N, C-alpha and C positions, 0 to 999 in steps of 0.2 A: 503496499499499499504504499503510495505516495504522500508525505509530509505534505502538509498545506503550504508551507513557504514555498515548495517545487510549481504551485501553480500562479499562472499570471491571469491578469482580467481579458478576458474577451470579448469580442467584438460580435453581436448576436445580428443575424440579418434573416431577414425575411423576403424571399422575391428577390434577390440581390439587393436589398435595401437594408442599408445598416439602422436597426432600429432600437441599439442600447447595446449595453455594457455589461456583461456579467463580471462580477469581482468577487475571489475568493476570501471568506472569512471563517471565523472559526465553527459556527452555526451550518456552514453550507457557502451558497452562492447568490450575492445580491443583484437583484436586477435596477439598472439604472436606465432608464427611459431616453431615447434619445429623439424620437419621433410621439408627438402627440396622440397617435393612434393608439400607443402600445403603454400609454400612462397609467391606464389602471394595474399596470405592473410594478409601477416604480415601486422601489424599497422591498418588493418580495423577495424572501430568503426561498431557495431550492434547494433540495438536497444533491441536486447532481445538473450536470449543462444539458442532460437528455430530460428533465424534468421540467427546465424552463422552456425548449423547445417546444415539449407538448403543449404548454400554458398558452405560447406564443400564437402555435396552430390553432388551438382551440380559440383564444379569443378572436383572432383573424376570421375563422369559421362563424363563430356569432355576429359577427360585424356585418360578414358579407348576408347572411341570411336576414338580418333585420334590414340591410339594403336592399336585397331583391323583395321582400315583404313590401317594402313603402314603395319601390319602384313598380310593382305589379298593379296598383291601383289608378 
């Protein structure tokens, strides 16, 4: 297992857009939004980069569904 000090901050991307930064800390990885569309995740702590990726995809899916629902009317 790698020590936390071996990890570095990571840019989080969604569809080739830089949307935030994932920063290691003792309790996991904290997300800092660089894009207003993902500000709902600002400051959240994730247990892994994969967990952050899943949350990003889920938020994007929810926003897409809302947009499609309003566009249909």
